[in-house]
VEXFIKOL-718702 format. One record per residue (C-alpha): residue number from 1; residue in three letters; x, y, z. Coordinates in steps of 0.1 Angstrom, whole numbers, plus 5000, padded with zeros to 4 digits. Example, Ala and Ser with C-alpha at 12.3 -4.5 7.8 and 13.67 -1.06 7.14 Angstrom:
2
<node n="1" res="ALA" px="5123" py="4955" pz="5078"/>
<node n="2" res="SER" px="5137" py="4989" pz="5071"/>
// end
This chain:
321
<node n="1" res="UNK" px="6533" py="1694" pz="5907"/>
<node n="2" res="UNK" px="6532" py="1726" pz="5886"/>
<node n="3" res="UNK" px="6499" py="1726" pz="5867"/>
<node n="4" res="UNK" px="6467" py="1710" pz="5880"/>
<node n="5" res="UNK" px="6433" py="1707" pz="5864"/>
<node n="6" res="UNK" px="6402" py="1699" pz="5886"/>
<node n="7" res="UNK" px="6369" py="1688" pz="5872"/>
<node n="8" res="UNK" px="6340" py="1704" pz="5891"/>
<node n="9" res="UNK" px="6302" py="1701" pz="5889"/>
<node n="10" res="UNK" px="6275" py="1721" pz="5905"/>
<node n="11" res="UNK" px="6250" py="1698" pz="5922"/>
<node n="12" res="UNK" px="6224" py="1716" pz="5942"/>
<node n="13" res="UNK" px="6242" py="1743" pz="5962"/>
<node n="14" res="UNK" px="6275" py="1724" pz="5963"/>
<node n="15" res="UNK" px="6306" py="1724" pz="5940"/>
<node n="16" res="UNK" px="6318" py="1688" pz="5938"/>
<node n="17" res="UNK" px="6351" py="1675" pz="5926"/>
<node n="18" res="UNK" px="6347" py="1647" pz="5900"/>
<node n="19" res="UNK" px="6383" py="1641" pz="5891"/>
<node n="20" res="UNK" px="6419" py="1654" pz="5896"/>
<node n="21" res="UNK" px="6442" py="1658" pz="5866"/>
<node n="22" res="UNK" px="6479" py="1661" pz="5871"/>
<node n="23" res="UNK" px="6495" py="1638" pz="5847"/>
<node n="24" res="UNK" px="6491" py="1660" pz="5816"/>
<node n="25" res="UNK" px="6462" py="1684" pz="5824"/>
<node n="26" res="UNK" px="6449" py="1697" pz="5791"/>
<node n="27" res="UNK" px="6423" py="1721" pz="5779"/>
<node n="28" res="UNK" px="6436" py="1755" pz="5792"/>
<node n="29" res="UNK" px="6437" py="1770" pz="5758"/>
<node n="30" res="UNK" px="6402" py="1757" pz="5750"/>
<node n="31" res="UNK" px="6390" py="1782" pz="5776"/>
<node n="32" res="UNK" px="6408" py="1810" pz="5758"/>
<node n="33" res="UNK" px="6401" py="1803" pz="5722"/>
<node n="34" res="UNK" px="6362" py="1802" pz="5724"/>
<node n="35" res="UNK" px="6363" py="1835" pz="5743"/>
<node n="36" res="UNK" px="6382" py="1851" pz="5715"/>
<node n="37" res="UNK" px="6359" py="1837" pz="5688"/>
<node n="38" res="UNK" px="6328" py="1847" pz="5708"/>
<node n="39" res="UNK" px="6341" py="1883" pz="5712"/>
<node n="40" res="UNK" px="6345" py="1884" pz="5674"/>
<node n="41" res="UNK" px="6312" py="1869" pz="5665"/>
<node n="42" res="UNK" px="6289" py="1885" pz="5693"/>
<node n="43" res="UNK" px="6308" py="1915" pz="5707"/>
<node n="44" res="UNK" px="6275" py="1931" pz="5717"/>
<node n="45" res="UNK" px="6266" py="1904" pz="5742"/>
<node n="46" res="UNK" px="6295" py="1914" pz="5765"/>
<node n="47" res="UNK" px="6291" py="1952" pz="5762"/>
<node n="48" res="UNK" px="6273" py="1956" pz="5795"/>
<node n="49" res="UNK" px="6296" py="1933" pz="5815"/>
<node n="50" res="UNK" px="6330" py="1938" pz="5831"/>
<node n="51" res="UNK" px="6345" py="1904" pz="5824"/>
<node n="52" res="UNK" px="6377" py="1893" pz="5841"/>
<node n="53" res="UNK" px="6405" py="1886" pz="5815"/>
<node n="54" res="UNK" px="6418" py="1851" pz="5813"/>
<node n="55" res="UNK" px="6455" py="1856" pz="5806"/>
<node n="56" res="UNK" px="6480" py="1830" pz="5817"/>
<node n="57" res="UNK" px="6512" py="1842" pz="5800"/>
<node n="58" res="UNK" px="6527" py="1860" pz="5830"/>
<node n="59" res="UNK" px="6518" py="1831" pz="5853"/>
<node n="60" res="UNK" px="6535" py="1806" pz="5830"/>
<node n="61" res="UNK" px="6566" py="1826" pz="5826"/>
<node n="62" res="UNK" px="6570" py="1832" pz="5863"/>
<node n="63" res="UNK" px="6566" py="1794" pz="5867"/>
<node n="64" res="UNK" px="6594" py="1788" pz="5842"/>
<node n="65" res="UNK" px="6617" py="1813" pz="5859"/>
<node n="66" res="UNK" px="6610" py="1803" pz="5895"/>
<node n="67" res="UNK" px="6615" py="1765" pz="5890"/>
<node n="68" res="UNK" px="6647" py="1770" pz="5871"/>
<node n="69" res="UNK" px="6662" py="1799" pz="5891"/>
<node n="70" res="UNK" px="6671" py="1816" pz="5858"/>
<node n="71" res="UNK" px="6658" py="1849" pz="5844"/>
<node n="72" res="UNK" px="6655" py="1836" pz="5809"/>
<node n="73" res="UNK" px="6654" py="1798" pz="5810"/>
<node n="74" res="UNK" px="6654" py="1779" pz="5777"/>
<node n="75" res="UNK" px="6620" py="1763" pz="5778"/>
<node n="76" res="UNK" px="6605" py="1740" pz="5752"/>
<node n="77" res="UNK" px="6571" py="1723" pz="5748"/>
<node n="78" res="UNK" px="6574" py="1686" pz="5741"/>
<node n="79" res="UNK" px="6546" py="1674" pz="5718"/>
<node n="80" res="UNK" px="6538" py="1640" pz="5704"/>
<node n="81" res="UNK" px="6534" py="1656" pz="5669"/>
<node n="82" res="UNK" px="6509" py="1672" pz="5646"/>
<node n="83" res="UNK" px="6488" py="1641" pz="5645"/>
<node n="84" res="UNK" px="6483" py="1640" pz="5682"/>
<node n="85" res="UNK" px="6448" py="1647" pz="5696"/>
<node n="86" res="UNK" px="6459" py="1678" pz="5715"/>
<node n="87" res="UNK" px="6483" py="1693" pz="5689"/>
<node n="88" res="UNK" px="6460" py="1723" pz="5685"/>
<node n="89" res="UNK" px="6466" py="1732" pz="5721"/>
<node n="90" res="UNK" px="6503" py="1725" pz="5720"/>
<node n="91" res="UNK" px="6507" py="1749" pz="5690"/>
<node n="92" res="UNK" px="6485" py="1775" pz="5706"/>
<node n="93" res="UNK" px="6505" py="1774" pz="5739"/>
<node n="94" res="UNK" px="6538" py="1775" pz="5720"/>
<node n="95" res="UNK" px="6528" py="1806" pz="5701"/>
<node n="96" res="UNK" px="6512" py="1824" pz="5730"/>
<node n="97" res="UNK" px="6541" py="1818" pz="5754"/>
<node n="98" res="UNK" px="6568" py="1823" pz="5728"/>
<node n="99" res="UNK" px="6585" py="1790" pz="5734"/>
<node n="100" res="UNK" px="6595" py="1764" pz="5708"/>
<node n="101" res="UNK" px="6573" py="1734" pz="5702"/>
<node n="102" res="UNK" px="6595" py="1703" pz="5697"/>
<node n="103" res="UNK" px="6591" py="1666" pz="5690"/>
<node n="104" res="UNK" px="6613" py="1639" pz="5706"/>
<node n="105" res="UNK" px="6636" py="1638" pz="5676"/>
<node n="106" res="UNK" px="6644" py="1675" pz="5681"/>
<node n="107" res="UNK" px="6660" py="1667" pz="5715"/>
<node n="108" res="UNK" px="6689" py="1645" pz="5724"/>
<node n="109" res="UNK" px="6709" py="1637" pz="5756"/>
<node n="110" res="UNK" px="6744" py="1650" pz="5755"/>
<node n="111" res="UNK" px="6774" py="1630" pz="5770"/>
<node n="112" res="UNK" px="6773" py="1653" pz="5801"/>
<node n="113" res="UNK" px="6737" py="1643" pz="5807"/>
<node n="114" res="UNK" px="6721" py="1676" pz="5797"/>
<node n="115" res="UNK" px="6692" py="1677" pz="5772"/>
<node n="116" res="UNK" px="6699" py="1697" pz="5741"/>
<node n="117" res="UNK" px="6677" py="1710" pz="5713"/>
<node n="118" res="UNK" px="6685" py="1713" pz="5676"/>
<node n="119" res="UNK" px="6681" py="1749" pz="5663"/>
<node n="120" res="UNK" px="6692" py="1768" pz="5632"/>
<node n="121" res="UNK" px="6721" py="1782" pz="5653"/>
<node n="122" res="UNK" px="6732" py="1747" pz="5665"/>
<node n="123" res="UNK" px="6725" py="1727" pz="5696"/>
<node n="124" res="UNK" px="6716" py="1746" pz="5728"/>
<node n="125" res="UNK" px="6710" py="1732" pz="5763"/>
<node n="126" res="UNK" px="6674" py="1730" pz="5775"/>
<node n="127" res="UNK" px="6665" py="1741" pz="5810"/>
<node n="128" res="UNK" px="6628" py="1734" pz="5812"/>
<node n="129" res="UNK" px="6606" py="1710" pz="5793"/>
<node n="130" res="UNK" px="6568" py="1715" pz="5794"/>
<node n="131" res="UNK" px="6557" py="1679" pz="5790"/>
<node n="132" res="UNK" px="6527" py="1671" pz="5768"/>
<node n="133" res="UNK" px="6536" py="1634" pz="5763"/>
<node n="134" res="UNK" px="6538" py="1604" pz="5786"/>
<node n="135" res="UNK" px="6565" py="1579" pz="5776"/>
<node n="136" res="UNK" px="6595" py="1601" pz="5778"/>
<node n="137" res="UNK" px="6622" py="1576" pz="5768"/>
<node n="138" res="UNK" px="6602" py="1566" pz="5737"/>
<node n="139" res="UNK" px="6604" py="1602" pz="5724"/>
<node n="140" res="UNK" px="6639" py="1611" pz="5736"/>
<node n="141" res="UNK" px="6660" py="1582" pz="5749"/>
<node n="142" res="UNK" px="6677" py="1590" pz="5782"/>
<node n="143" res="UNK" px="6654" py="1619" pz="5790"/>
<node n="144" res="UNK" px="6641" py="1603" pz="5822"/>
<node n="145" res="UNK" px="6677" py="1597" pz="5834"/>
<node n="146" res="UNK" px="6686" py="1633" pz="5827"/>
<node n="147" res="UNK" px="6656" py="1644" pz="5848"/>
<node n="148" res="UNK" px="6666" py="1620" pz="5877"/>
<node n="149" res="UNK" px="6701" py="1634" pz="5875"/>
<node n="150" res="UNK" px="6689" py="1670" pz="5879"/>
<node n="151" res="UNK" px="6700" py="1680" pz="5844"/>
<node n="152" res="UNK" px="6667" py="1692" pz="5832"/>
<node n="153" res="UNK" px="6634" py="1703" pz="5848"/>
<node n="154" res="UNK" px="6600" py="1688" pz="5838"/>
<node n="155" res="UNK" px="6565" py="1703" pz="5840"/>
<node n="156" res="UNK" px="6547" py="1683" pz="5854"/>
<node n="157" res="UNK" px="6574" py="1662" pz="5870"/>
<node n="158" res="UNK" px="6572" py="1624" pz="5868"/>
<node n="159" res="UNK" px="6551" py="1608" pz="5895"/>
<node n="160" res="UNK" px="6523" py="1634" pz="5895"/>
<node n="161" res="UNK" px="6502" py="1610" pz="5875"/>
<node n="162" res="UNK" px="6497" py="1590" pz="5906"/>
<node n="163" res="UNK" px="6471" py="1615" pz="5916"/>
<node n="164" res="UNK" px="6451" py="1607" pz="5884"/>
<node n="165" res="UNK" px="6445" py="1572" pz="5898"/>
<node n="166" res="UNK" px="6407" py="1572" pz="5905"/>
<node n="167" res="UNK" px="6414" py="1552" pz="5937"/>
<node n="168" res="UNK" px="6439" py="1578" pz="5950"/>
<node n="169" res="UNK" px="6411" py="1603" pz="5944"/>
<node n="170" res="UNK" px="6390" py="1586" pz="5971"/>
<node n="171" res="UNK" px="6417" py="1592" pz="5997"/>
<node n="172" res="UNK" px="6422" py="1629" pz="5990"/>
<node n="173" res="UNK" px="6398" py="1642" pz="6018"/>
<node n="174" res="UNK" px="6417" py="1621" pz="6044"/>
<node n="175" res="UNK" px="6451" py="1632" pz="6029"/>
<node n="176" res="UNK" px="6440" py="1669" pz="6034"/>
<node n="177" res="UNK" px="6429" py="1662" pz="6070"/>
<node n="178" res="UNK" px="6461" py="1643" pz="6078"/>
<node n="179" res="UNK" px="6488" py="1665" pz="6063"/>
<node n="180" res="UNK" px="6471" py="1699" pz="6065"/>
<node n="181" res="UNK" px="6449" py="1695" pz="6096"/>
<node n="182" res="UNK" px="6420" py="1711" pz="6077"/>
<node n="183" res="UNK" px="6386" py="1701" pz="6065"/>
<node n="184" res="UNK" px="6383" py="1700" pz="6027"/>
<node n="185" res="UNK" px="6364" py="1730" pz="6013"/>
<node n="186" res="UNK" px="6351" py="1712" pz="5983"/>
<node n="187" res="UNK" px="6331" py="1680" pz="5985"/>
<node n="188" res="UNK" px="6338" py="1649" pz="5964"/>
<node n="189" res="UNK" px="6314" py="1625" pz="5946"/>
<node n="190" res="UNK" px="6307" py="1597" pz="5971"/>
<node n="191" res="UNK" px="6329" py="1568" pz="5959"/>
<node n="192" res="UNK" px="6335" py="1531" pz="5966"/>
<node n="193" res="UNK" px="6367" py="1512" pz="5968"/>
<node n="194" res="UNK" px="6359" py="1478" pz="5951"/>
<node n="195" res="UNK" px="6389" py="1461" pz="5969"/>
<node n="196" res="UNK" px="6368" py="1464" pz="6001"/>
<node n="197" res="UNK" px="6344" py="1434" pz="6002"/>
<node n="198" res="UNK" px="6316" py="1453" pz="6019"/>
<node n="199" res="UNK" px="6318" py="1482" pz="5995"/>
<node n="200" res="UNK" px="6321" py="1458" pz="5965"/>
<node n="201" res="UNK" px="6289" py="1440" pz="5977"/>
<node n="202" res="UNK" px="6271" py="1473" pz="5980"/>
<node n="203" res="UNK" px="6281" py="1483" pz="5945"/>
<node n="204" res="UNK" px="6271" py="1450" pz="5929"/>
<node n="205" res="UNK" px="6237" py="1453" pz="5946"/>
<node n="206" res="UNK" px="6231" py="1489" pz="5934"/>
<node n="207" res="UNK" px="6250" py="1489" pz="5901"/>
<node n="208" res="UNK" px="6220" py="1503" pz="5882"/>
<node n="209" res="UNK" px="6223" py="1536" pz="5902"/>
<node n="210" res="UNK" px="6261" py="1541" pz="5900"/>
<node n="211" res="UNK" px="6289" py="1552" pz="5877"/>
<node n="212" res="UNK" px="6317" py="1527" pz="5872"/>
<node n="213" res="UNK" px="6352" py="1541" pz="5863"/>
<node n="214" res="UNK" px="6384" py="1524" pz="5854"/>
<node n="215" res="UNK" px="6412" py="1536" pz="5876"/>
<node n="216" res="UNK" px="6436" py="1544" pz="5848"/>
<node n="217" res="UNK" px="6410" py="1559" pz="5824"/>
<node n="218" res="UNK" px="6412" py="1594" pz="5811"/>
<node n="219" res="UNK" px="6395" py="1616" pz="5784"/>
<node n="220" res="UNK" px="6361" py="1601" pz="5793"/>
<node n="221" res="UNK" px="6373" py="1566" pz="5784"/>
<node n="222" res="UNK" px="6364" py="1539" pz="5809"/>
<node n="223" res="UNK" px="6335" py="1558" pz="5824"/>
<node n="224" res="UNK" px="6302" py="1539" pz="5825"/>
<node n="225" res="UNK" px="6271" py="1557" pz="5837"/>
<node n="226" res="UNK" px="6249" py="1527" pz="5846"/>
<node n="227" res="UNK" px="6215" py="1544" pz="5848"/>
<node n="228" res="UNK" px="6220" py="1554" pz="5812"/>
<node n="229" res="UNK" px="6229" py="1519" pz="5800"/>
<node n="230" res="UNK" px="6209" py="1487" pz="5795"/>
<node n="231" res="UNK" px="6208" py="1454" pz="5815"/>
<node n="232" res="UNK" px="6234" py="1437" pz="5792"/>
<node n="233" res="UNK" px="6260" py="1464" pz="5800"/>
<node n="234" res="UNK" px="6253" py="1461" pz="5838"/>
<node n="235" res="UNK" px="6257" py="1423" pz="5837"/>
<node n="236" res="UNK" px="6290" py="1427" pz="5818"/>
<node n="237" res="UNK" px="6301" py="1453" pz="5843"/>
<node n="238" res="UNK" px="6292" py="1431" pz="5873"/>
<node n="239" res="UNK" px="6313" py="1403" pz="5858"/>
<node n="240" res="UNK" px="6343" py="1426" pz="5853"/>
<node n="241" res="UNK" px="6341" py="1439" pz="5889"/>
<node n="242" res="UNK" px="6341" py="1403" pz="5902"/>
<node n="243" res="UNK" px="6370" py="1393" pz="5880"/>
<node n="244" res="UNK" px="6392" py="1423" pz="5885"/>
<node n="245" res="UNK" px="6379" py="1446" pz="5913"/>
<node n="246" res="UNK" px="6413" py="1464" pz="5915"/>
<node n="247" res="UNK" px="6408" py="1479" pz="5881"/>
<node n="248" res="UNK" px="6377" py="1500" pz="5890"/>
<node n="249" res="UNK" px="6360" py="1524" pz="5914"/>
<node n="250" res="UNK" px="6323" py="1532" pz="5916"/>
<node n="251" res="UNK" px="6307" py="1566" pz="5923"/>
<node n="252" res="UNK" px="6272" py="1578" pz="5931"/>
<node n="253" res="UNK" px="6255" py="1592" pz="5900"/>
<node n="254" res="UNK" px="6251" py="1629" pz="5904"/>
<node n="255" res="UNK" px="6225" py="1653" pz="5889"/>
<node n="256" res="UNK" px="6244" py="1684" pz="5880"/>
<node n="257" res="UNK" px="6241" py="1716" pz="5861"/>
<node n="258" res="UNK" px="6228" py="1718" pz="5825"/>
<node n="259" res="UNK" px="6229" py="1745" pz="5798"/>
<node n="260" res="UNK" px="6207" py="1750" pz="5767"/>
<node n="261" res="UNK" px="6226" py="1741" pz="5736"/>
<node n="262" res="UNK" px="6217" py="1747" pz="5699"/>
<node n="263" res="UNK" px="6222" py="1713" pz="5683"/>
<node n="264" res="UNK" px="6241" py="1719" pz="5651"/>
<node n="265" res="UNK" px="6224" py="1690" pz="5632"/>
<node n="266" res="UNK" px="6188" py="1693" pz="5643"/>
<node n="267" res="UNK" px="6189" py="1731" pz="5648"/>
<node n="268" res="UNK" px="6169" py="1726" pz="5680"/>
<node n="269" res="UNK" px="6176" py="1737" pz="5716"/>
<node n="270" res="UNK" px="6183" py="1709" pz="5741"/>
<node n="271" res="UNK" px="6196" py="1706" pz="5776"/>
<node n="272" res="UNK" px="6231" py="1692" pz="5780"/>
<node n="273" res="UNK" px="6251" py="1685" pz="5812"/>
<node n="274" res="UNK" px="6281" py="1708" pz="5819"/>
<node n="275" res="UNK" px="6311" py="1707" pz="5841"/>
<node n="276" res="UNK" px="6339" py="1732" pz="5848"/>
<node n="277" res="UNK" px="6376" py="1724" pz="5845"/>
<node n="278" res="UNK" px="6396" py="1749" pz="5866"/>
<node n="279" res="UNK" px="6434" py="1752" pz="5863"/>
<node n="280" res="UNK" px="6459" py="1762" pz="5889"/>
<node n="281" res="UNK" px="6496" py="1767" pz="5887"/>
<node n="282" res="UNK" px="6522" py="1763" pz="5914"/>
<node n="283" res="UNK" px="6556" py="1781" pz="5909"/>
<node n="284" res="UNK" px="6589" py="1771" pz="5924"/>
<node n="285" res="UNK" px="6583" py="1792" pz="5955"/>
<node n="286" res="UNK" px="6551" py="1774" pz="5964"/>
<node n="287" res="UNK" px="6528" py="1803" pz="5952"/>
<node n="288" res="UNK" px="6496" py="1790" pz="5937"/>
<node n="289" res="UNK" px="6477" py="1810" pz="5910"/>
<node n="290" res="UNK" px="6441" py="1801" pz="5899"/>
<node n="291" res="UNK" px="6431" py="1822" pz="5868"/>
<node n="292" res="UNK" px="6395" py="1834" pz="5871"/>
<node n="293" res="UNK" px="6373" py="1810" pz="5853"/>
<node n="294" res="UNK" px="6380" py="1778" pz="5835"/>
<node n="295" res="UNK" px="6369" py="1755" pz="5807"/>
<node n="296" res="UNK" px="6331" py="1749" pz="5806"/>
<node n="297" res="UNK" px="6327" py="1715" pz="5790"/>
<node n="298" res="UNK" px="6294" py="1703" pz="5775"/>
<node n="299" res="UNK" px="6283" py="1667" pz="5773"/>
<node n="300" res="UNK" px="6275" py="1649" pz="5741"/>
<node n="301" res="UNK" px="6239" py="1641" pz="5733"/>
<node n="302" res="UNK" px="6221" py="1619" pz="5757"/>
<node n="303" res="UNK" px="6252" py="1615" pz="5778"/>
<node n="304" res="UNK" px="6267" py="1629" pz="5810"/>
<node n="305" res="UNK" px="6303" py="1627" pz="5797"/>
<node n="306" res="UNK" px="6317" py="1660" pz="5788"/>
<node n="307" res="UNK" px="6352" py="1652" pz="5774"/>
<node n="308" res="UNK" px="6358" py="1664" pz="5739"/>
<node n="309" res="UNK" px="6374" py="1630" pz="5730"/>
<node n="310" res="UNK" px="6340" py="1615" pz="5738"/>
<node n="311" res="UNK" px="6320" py="1639" pz="5717"/>
<node n="312" res="UNK" px="6317" py="1668" pz="5741"/>
<node n="313" res="UNK" px="6318" py="1705" pz="5733"/>
<node n="314" res="UNK" px="6330" py="1736" pz="5752"/>
<node n="315" res="UNK" px="6315" py="1770" pz="5759"/>
<node n="316" res="UNK" px="6332" py="1804" pz="5768"/>
<node n="317" res="UNK" px="6332" py="1810" pz="5805"/>
<node n="318" res="UNK" px="6330" py="1845" pz="5820"/>
<node n="319" res="UNK" px="6338" py="1856" pz="5855"/>
<node n="320" res="UNK" px="6324" py="1891" pz="5862"/>
<node n="321" res="UNK" px="6343" py="1917" pz="5883"/>
// end
C-alpha cells in the first residue's frame, strides 16, 4: 500500500472513520486546486493567517525513488482516458509531478516481460506505474503478469482494494489490536455484519435509523441513508438484506459537522454536511507522510453523501501553523 485516503467526520468531540480507500484513492488534487482558485479570487481572506502549504511533489517523487531503488525511475500515470470521470485529476497530477500520462494502448509487454512505453524517441522500459484504473489486462494485456514477475512496480499494488470492502472495514480495530498491540486512536462508525444472524435481526428491526451500504460500492454509490428515505425504500432494502445479506453492511447514522454554503441556484445560504478525506503516502522504506490538511467534501442538497459523483462539492481546507 502506497497511497491511502481515509474519510473522516467530526461527530461531537470525536473524529470518526467512515471509510478506507486504498484501491484507487482519488481527490488529492481537488484539495490543491480550490486553494489556488481561492487565493486568486479572495487573497485578502488569508492575509492574517499563516497557512501550511499543501505540496505533495517531493513526497511523491521520494515514493517513486524508494520503491524502485532508482534515482530517476521512469514513472507513468495510467489513465482510463480523457472521458473518464477523474481525468482532470490524472492530468493535473501528471503535469504537477512531471510524469507522462498514458493510456493502455501506449504501453505494451515486451518479450522479456518488461513493460515499455511508446515515446517520440522510441520504446523505453517503465519502472513504476501509478495506477488510476482497475482492470489492468483490459488496458494493457499481460500487465498483471509483468507485475507478478517483478518486472514493473505498481502504485497501489494489486490486492490493496481488499481494504475497500466495507466488511473488512468493520474488522480494522481488531486488526490493529492483534497485529500492533495498540488501541485504535480514531473511532469508527458502529457497524453491523449482516452475515451474523443476531446483528442482521437487529438491523432489520431498526432499519429506519441506520445507513445501509453495499460492500463493493464506491463514489457514494450503494449508500442508503434510511432516515432520509421513505417506507417504500426501507421495505425494498429489507428484502434485499434477507435475499443477499453478504452484499451489505449497516452502520449507525451519525450527525456530523456542517458548513454554511451559498447555493448557486437559489443564491441562499444553507447548511450542508461535510467530511474530510485525508491522504497519506508510504514510501519503500516504510516512512509514512500525511500532508497537513485534506479534501473537505460537501454534501449535495438534502443529503449526507459528499462524493462529487453523487452531486457533492468541495471546499478549500486550511491548516494553520
